[in-house]
N, C-alpha and C positions, 0 to 999 in steps of 0.2 A: 673094087669092081661091083657093078649090081648080081646079088645072087637071086637071077633071075627063078630060081627053084621059092623062093623061099618071100619075096615081094612083087606082084607087077604092077607095073608103069604107065599110066594111062596120062600125056602130057595133057596142060589146057592146048589150046588153038589159039589164046588170045589171052598175053600176058597184060596188068597191072599192073606193075611195078613207076612206069611216068607215068602217072597220079598222080605217087604220091611223091609227101615234101619228104623229103627228110630231115629238114633243119627243125621239120618243126613237128614230131612223132607224140600225138596221144598215146597214152600208154591202156596198150587194149581194146585198140579200137581200128587199127586198121590190119588186115591178111593180106597172108603173102598169096600166091599163083593157087595154090598143091593142097591136100591134103592128107591125112590117109586112114582108113577104116576096114577094118574086119566084125568080122560076126563069130559072134560062138550061138553054137546050137548043135542038139543029139551029140551034150555031153563033150565037141571037139570047136576049136577057131578056125578058120577059112582061112585060106588063103590071106592075107593084107593086100589094100589097093591102097597105091596113091592117083589121086584123081586130081581133075578143079576142084577149086574151094567150094563149096557148094551151100544149100539150106539142105536139112533132112526135112524128108516126110518122112509124120511119125503118127501112128491111131494115138487118140488121146486119151484112150484106156492103159495106153501102156503101165508097167506097176510103176517104174522108177518116178512119176509122178506124184504119186499118191501114195509112195512107200517110204521116197526117198533111198533107195537103194543108189545110187549116185559116186563116185567119186574121183581126183580126179591126180594132175601132180603138173609140178613147175619146174624149167629149166631155163637155162641161156647159152648160145649160140652168137664167137666171136672172128672174128678176123686178125691173124697176126699180122705183120710188116708187110709178110710174101704175100697177102692178101689167101693165105690156105684158113680152116674153117676149124677154129676146134670146141668142146666139148669139155664141161667142168663137169667130172665126177657124175655121169651118165649112168652109172653102171648103180648109182645109190640112187635113182630116183626109180630103175626098175623093180630091184631091193622094195622099197617103203610102197611102188604101187599094189607089189602081190601081197604084203604087208595089209595094209589098210582093204586090200582087195580078202584075203582070210577074213578077216573083223567084221568085213559088213554080207558075211555067206554067197562071195562071187567067184567067180572061176577067177586064178592065176593066170595071166599069161606067162608063156616059155621066152629065159630071159634072152635068148639071141635072139626068135624073135621080132621083139621090145626093139631089140638093140639096129636089126638091119634094116626094120622099118624108118626109124629116130637116124640111122645117116643116111637112110639116101633119103626120103623127105627131106631132112636136112642140104643135103647135096644140089640136091637139085634143085633146090628155091634159095641158095648163097648166096644169090645177088642179088638178097632181100636184108643181106648182114646189113645193120651201118656200121661205120668204120670213126665213129667219131666215137672220147673220152667215154661220154657216158651214156652213149647207147651202145643196144645190143639187139639181138633176138630172140625173144621172149616164146616159147615151146611150150605145148599145155597136152600132152597128154591128158584124156578121159575116158571114163567105162559107166553105162549106166543099162542099167532093168531094161528089159522092149516084151517081154508078157505085153499080152493085148488080155488082160486077166484081170478081173476089179476079186481079187482075193487077197487075204494078206497070211505070203508065205515067199521061199525066194525064188525071185524069177529064175526061166530053164530054158530063156538067151538074152543074151546082151548084145549091145556094139561098145567094141573101143575106135577111140578117133585120137588122131593128133594135129593140134592143125598150129601155127606159128604164126607171128606176132612182130615187126621190128620197133621198140621201145624206146623212148627216151628212159631222164630218169624216172624211178615211184612217186621221190622226193625233193623238193627242188631246194629244200631248208632242214634246219633239226628240229622239231616234233616236242608238240607239249605230250604230254601222257597222264592219267587218270588212273589212280587206283579202283579197281572196280568190287569190292566189298558186298553189293547186294544182289549184282542178276551173277549166273554162272556161265561158264563155260564150258564144261566138261565135270562130271562124276566118275568116283571111282568104278569101276566096274563097265564104262560108260565105251565111247567112243572114240574120247576128245587125242588118242595118239595113232587115230586113221585119221589122212586126209581125207572125208569125207563131207561132202558139199551139204549137211544138214548141217553142221558145227561151225558152219563161216550165215545160213541163216540165223542159228539159233543168238550168234552176237548182233547182232542185223538195228536188230532194237534201239540194247544201249549203249552201241554203239551213234544211236545216232543221236540220241541223249547225252551225248560226253561231250559230240561235235559241237550241239547249241550249244555246253559251254567254254567250246572254246578250245577242245582237246583235239586232238589228229589221232589218234590212239587211246586201248582203256590197253591197260595190266592187267587180266585176270588173279583173280584167289583162288583159292581153293572151296571146292563146292561144303565142305564140310564147318570146316569153323571160318574160309573166308581172312585165317591170319598166315599162311602162307604163299606171295609169290608163284605163279606159272608161264604164262606169257602174252604176248603183248596182240592184237588181232591176227594182224599181219607175217606174225618176225614172233620169233625168240627175242627172249632179254636176258641182258647179263652187263652187271655191274660191276665197279673196279670200287674197293675200299682199300684206300690204302696203296697197296704196290702188289695187292690181289684182287685177280681173277673170280666175280663168284654169281655162277646162274646153275636156276634151277635145277633141281635133281630127275631125269625122267621118272614117272612113278604109274604112266596107261594113262595119266588124264593131259599130257604137254606132245604135240607133235614131235619128232626127234628130226628136228631143223637140220640138214644137210651143209646148209654156212654157216650154222653152230659148232656143230661138228668140225670143222675143217677150223674155223678160228680156234680153235682152244686145242687144237692138233698144232696149232700153227704156233701159239701161245707158250704149250707147253716144249718143243723145238727152239725156241727163244730161249726159255729159262725163266720163265715166264711164270708167276704161283696161280694155279687151279684148283677152284675148290667147285666141284658139283655134287649139291648140298642140296635143302631143305634153303627155302632164305624165307623171310620173315618180313610182312610188311614194319611192323614195330624194328628190326635189324638198320632199314633201309633210311628208315623215319629218324633214327637215331644217326646214321653215318651223315644224313641232308641235315641235321641239326647242327653236327659238333665237326661236319667239315672235315668229315677224313673219306665222303663218297667225290674219288677224282673224279668218274666217268661212268654213260650208263650209258646203253646204247642196244637199239634192237638189231638183228641178223638173219635174212632171208636171203631168198632166191631173187624176188622181186627187186627192191632196196640196197639187198648186201648189206649194207653196215649203215642202219639210220639211226644219228646223234641224237639224245634227248638234250632235248634243252631245262625242260622241266617236267617238275610230277608235283601231281595233283591228289590229295586227300579228300577223304569223304567228309573233310569235317569244313573245308574249306579253306584251309591253308594250300597256301601253292610256292613251293622250293627251286628255283631256278637255278639250275649245275654250270660248272665251269663251263666259262667262253671255250665252246665249241674247235676253236682257232690250236686252245691253249692242250691238249688234250691226246696223249704222248700217244698210246699205246692204241685208240681209237683211230684215227687219222694213218695211223701205222698201218699196221693191220687195213684200211682197207685201202691204200696206195696198192700195199704186195698184192694181198687179194686180186684185185682187178689188172696188175701186172702178171703175173698169171696166169689168172684166164683169156689174156690176153697174146701170152704167145712173149711176153718183154718181162717175164723174169724164169731163173732156172727151173724147170719142178723136178723138186729133189722130191717129191710127193707124190709122181707121178699120178701126180689125178690131172691134165688134162689128153684127152683125143682126139687125135688129127682127124679126120676125116675129109 
């Protein structure tokens, strides 16, 4: 039940839920009735407050706007057949948020406060959780600097918030990707492993160019040589060469994805060969040319598993992968994770949390 010592709840006077068409949900444009906010000042966090979803009143000089101290997380809530609310590995999101905060010189949030606020918000707006197979409640925790000061230094004040969106599928079909070897997402020593807003801002222009060529996403390569694959724009990438799953190792330039981590742990549990190591562009191209690349897919919170239909290279060559209906592993793991998240599969890993 509510821990009133941690979270204050101010319910809205009017719900908007009856205004929503749950059969036609755009991703990230419909918001639930409530949001959580708390503020950091004088070296400590205020008590979190759940209140009506509303606009923020911000000074134009706040440092997040000018100097980019802004981070976020992405997670989802589901309902099982009994109508109970389930979260998937939320403690991993709490840890990753704090890891991002540390790298961006921002204050960490006590995990018990994060979890208490998250659970109460989702519980309060649980009627917004869609129950059809392709839908869920997307949850967006975020933090940004709020000092009203034009000066390059870490802010002394911050705002943390959480809001939620009922969403449908992120991708409605297998995706086309291009290997990016000109622009860079992240470099060694940078903030690539943090879920920082600026990482996404830097990716928008090259992603726009790729979209004009007919691609859905870019697959980024290392900043130094552009010879090694890192991740895609909204997800990590995993390849299957023959019977082995291969994915780029975490070296500080790649976001440590929770969905990817889960996929690899499931694969190992099933006895599938898994290699986390450097993955060269040349290796993937060779595997495409000789037919040993059996599968390729993205793994991320928004998409869960996004099968890759084709891979393009900077010389204009595009390779089409095997038909997605014939891919044993990605189809199997997609169904398994979705069933696990919705409580339809025995949770042998202890990953789902009822609230």
